[in-house]
N, C-alpha and C positions, 0 to 999 in steps of 0.2 A: 454602468462598469461593463470591465471586458468578462465574459465568461471562456476565451477561447476557442472562438467562434470564427473565420475569415469571412470574409463579405462572401464569396463566394458560397459558400455550404451554409450562409444563412437561412438565405429564400426556402431549400428544401427542409430545412432544419424548424422553423415557422410553424408552416404546414405539418410535421410531424409534431409539434409540441401541441397545434390545434385538436389531431382526430385520437391520441390514444388517450384511452381511459385513468382515470389519474386517481391515487397517484400513481407514479409510473419513472422508475429509471430508465433512463433512455440513451442507450450504449450504440456508437456513431461507427460504425466499422471503417469508414475512410480517414478520422482523425486517427485509430490505433494502427493503419497501415503508418501513417506518416510517421509518428513515434514510434516503432519500430520498426523503419527504413533508417532511422536514425540512431538508434541502438547499432543497429547492424554496418552502420559506418564504421562506429568504436572499435567492434569487433575486430571488421577489416584492418583497419588503420594501424592496432595495435597486435592484433593474434588474443585477445583476449578473451573471456567465454562471460555470456550474459544469464542470465538464470531469472525466470518469472520470479518475484517476491508472493505469494498466491496467499497472504495475511492480508494485503493491500486490495488485491482484486480478484477473484476465482468462480468470474463468470466463462466455466468450461464451455460452452459454446463456442467461444473464440480460439481457444486453445488451438482446432488445427491451422487456425492463422499465425499465431504465437509459434508452432513449430515449425514454419518458413525461416521464423528469423532468429529463434534463441535456441539454446544451449538444452535447456529441461527446466526444473522447477525449485523452487525452495520453499523448504516445507517447515512449518512449528511444532507439528506431532502426527500421529499414523493416518487421522482420517484427511489431511493436506498431503499426505505422502502417499497417499493410493490415490487419491484424487491425482496430484500430477502422474505418477504414472501410468493412469489407467485414461485418462484423457487426451495426454500430451505427449508420454513419451519425453526419449531424452536420460538426462542426466537426472535423480532427483538426492537434492543436499537436502537435510534435515537436524534442526538444531531446536536443544529444549534445555530449559533450564536444569529442570532433569525430568529422568525418562522414569514410567512406570514398569514395575516388573512383570507384571502381566502384559504389556504391548508390549515389550524391545524383543520378542524372538519376531513379531509379526514386524516392526519397524526395523528391522534389518537387513529380513527378506524381499522388501521392498524397497530399502533407499540404497541408492550406488557411494553415496557420501555420507557420516556421521558426525556431527561436529558435539564434544562434548561442552559443557560449561565448569566443568572444576576436575580437578585429577582421582575427586574419590569417586565421581562418575565413569570416569575413564577406567580406574581398577577394578570397579566395580562390573563393568562391561566390556571389557577389554578382550577378554576371548572368544565371548559368542560376536561381537562383532566383525575381530579378526577370522574367526571361522564361518559367520554367512560371507566372504570376502568383501568387505566393506573396507572403503578409503576412510578413516581417521582423523580428523583433528580437532584441535581445540580451540574454543573460544579465549580471547585476552582481551584485558582491561587497558587500553595506554594511557587512563586516569586524567585523560584531557579534555574537558568537558569545551564545546564551540556554540553551545544555543543558551536559551535564557528560560526556557521551560521545563521543571525538573522533571515533570512526569513521563516526560520522552528525553531522558536523559540519561543512558547507561553508564556515562563517567559519573554521574555525582556521586558524593559522600556515601559511602554505606551500598552502591551498588550490590546488586546480585547476581548483573551478569557480567560476566567474564573473569579470568583469571588476573589476577594483578600481579606484578613483578616480584612485588615481596612473597608471594604464595608460589612462584613457579618451581615446579619440581623435576631440574632437569636431569632426572637420576630414573626417571620413570616415562621417559620419550618414545623409549622403543615402541614400534606399531602406530606413532604418531607422525604423521606424512604432511600435515599444512597446521596453517595460524588461522584463524579467522576474529577480524574487528567487526563489529556494527557500531556506530558512535555517532549516526546523522541522522537526522529529521528534516524532509525538505528544506535541503540544505544545497550550497554550490559546489563548482572544485576547490575553493579557497579554502573552508574550512575541512576539505579534504586532506589536501595539501600539508596544512599545517598536524593535523593528525596523524597522519605519515609519520612524521618528521618525530612525535612522541613514540608511536611505534617503536620503528626503528631504535630509538635511543636506549627504551627497554628492551624489545626482545630481537635489537637485527642480530647479536651473534649467535640466537638458534636458526635464525633464515636460513643458512647452507647445508644446514641437515634437513630440509624441507624440500618438498615438490612441488607447493601451490600457495596460494596466501589468498582469501577470501574477503574482501575486503566492504563485503555487506549492502546495506540499503539504504536509502535518505537520500540516493542521488538524484538532484532534480534536472537529469540530462537531458529533457524533452522540454524543458522549459523558456522560453525567450528569453536571450542573454545569456546561460549557461554558458561556462569559459570551458567546451570541451576540448580545447588543446593543451590546457592544463590540466584534466582527467587524462587525458592520454599521455603526455610525458610523468603524468604520477606513476598508470600503468607502464609504461617502458623502462624506465625506473628501476621498477620489482622485477622487470623480467630482465632485462640487460646484468645489472649487479647482480644478481642472486640467480636468475636462471629460473625461476618461478613460473608456473600457470597462475593468472590471477583471474579472478573468480570476482563478478559483481553479480549482485541480486535486488535491483532495484523493483520494486512492486508500481508507486506513483508512477513514474515514469513513464509506466509503458502504457498507463492508462489516462493519465494526466490530460484534462483537459479534453475530452472525448466522450465526454457523455454529462448528462443532464438527471435532474429530478422533475419533473412536472409536475404542479399541482392545480387546485380550484381552491377560489375563495368562495368560502361556504358560509360566511355571515360578517357582516363589521360591527364591533360593540364599540358605543359613545367612549371614549374617556378624554384624559387632557390630550395624549398621544391615541387620536382611534386603534383599536386592534382588529388588525384582519384575521377570523381564525380560519387555517386553511384545512386541508383535509392529506394534510403531511404532518408529520409530531419530527420536529428536533429530535426529542427522548428517544423515539422509535427507531425513526428511519437516517439520521444523520448524527449521531450521539458524538461525535469528535465535536460538532458545535459548542456542545456545551462541554465539554471533555477539555479539550483543548485551552480556552475555548475561541470561537472566533467565529468572525459575520462572513459566510457565503455570499461569491457574488451573485447578482439578480439580471437576467436582463430585461435592462428598459427600464432600468431601475439606476435612482443614485443617492448621494450621502444624503441622512437629514436635512432637510431645505433646500437641498440643490434644487428640487424641484417643487412647484407650488403646493402636491398634497404630500401631505409626510404620514406613515403609517409604521405601527408595529405589528411586525409578520410574527405569527404563532400558531401552534399546533392545538389539533383539538383535545387530549388529554386531561387529566385533572389535575396532572402537575402543573402546580401554580409558574412553575418558569421554564416553561415549555415554552421557550422565547425564542425565535431566530434571527430576530434584530430589528433594527427599523432603519426602511428604506423610503425616497421620494420615491415620487412618480409624474408624468407630467399631466394626467387627468386624476379624477378620483377613481379608485377602487370597487366594484360592483361585485354581488355575489355571482358566481359564475366567470369571473375572468381567469383565463388561466397566468399562469408564472413558470418559469423555469429558471431554476438554481442551477450555477454553472461547475464543473469540476465534483459533479457526485455520482462516479462511477468507481473512486478510489475510496476505501476503509468506510462504506456507505452500507453494502448489500451484507457484507462481510462480519456487520456488524448488529445492524437492525435487530430487535424484536419486537414481543404483539404484546409489551405493559398496555395496559388498559384493555385487553381486549382488541387492540387498534389490526389492522387488518395491513401484509405487507405491499410496499407495493409491487407492481407488476413489472417483469425486467422482459425488458423489450430491444430488440437488434436493430439498428438501421441500416442497412445496404444498400448504397447509391439513393436512390429514390423512392425505395419500397422501406415500409420499417414491417414486423411481427413479431405479437408476443411471441414469447420464449419460455414462459413461464407466469404464471398468475396463480395466486393465492387467495383461501377462504375459510373458512370454520375449520376446516377440517386439520391444515396446518397449525391452524390455535390449539384445537383440540391436542392433539398427537403428541404438542409438548407438554403439554401437562399429563396428572392421573387420574 
């Protein structure tokens, strides 16, 4: 299975996987830089600005690297905003479906841009935001779905995310300088082009009054085969037609295919499909495997039946459904074997948990031929989350 590692990178990464403690998130600076260079080229070609969406990847060890290529960070609340400002710098953009009164003064003091989810939120915080010098915008809902997984569809019927055209209050736009829409999830440029048509049809009349537009995240810009030329045409269209500054805030594209979750086989349980118990958990360490759901790529493995030996890979928690998926291997698995799940830099560290008292995986940075533990977790990290 393809886990996004080129043949030139594979020997050094295989050595790292053998050496690191497990479980561990292993993130490769070389591959991060390749992603960043791709994003920087889009910036150069179009004049757009690109932010790191921290909700996907918040490994601030690499923020100094990101600052060489990106314009700042996008946050979903106060803590991410603080992290972006303290660890990276540049512009700090914040969006939340609703803001807490006790946090808003600090958010306004931290953020450069604040995007409001409704006119009621805008009216409530308008004075404080503008007094703090924040650039203010509104998230809108183009009501154009381009994906099939409802949990990740901001345009699904009944969505709480963004102002629909029917609820748009033109009379309350004073102080609003930009519009934001975020409708994609792990998608190409074609769904963006579709959504842009719907966005202009519903909200285009207001764009001449705006200074900027944010196209959100979910753009798989650094994935092989992504239509970068189409993305750049979409950006230029907004810049040339309306004179807008265009922002993108990808998270996945920054760290796509740049990291693995390395694990050790603990035991093999006999069953109709033999079960390999690992020292990593889908529920705790890669929750999107269950939430999405999806079957993550695994180095050296194939589809069930593709190779002679098929196993169900599972976590060590008490959750019966802590199942990662079925994979086949050229030889039998044995306790002590190392496995490397691909594309595990994104939506893993930011979403993991300590259910069952599971230890969090170590966080490891690979720089060239060397690796080092950036953070290792223990009992105190588990205990301090409780009371």
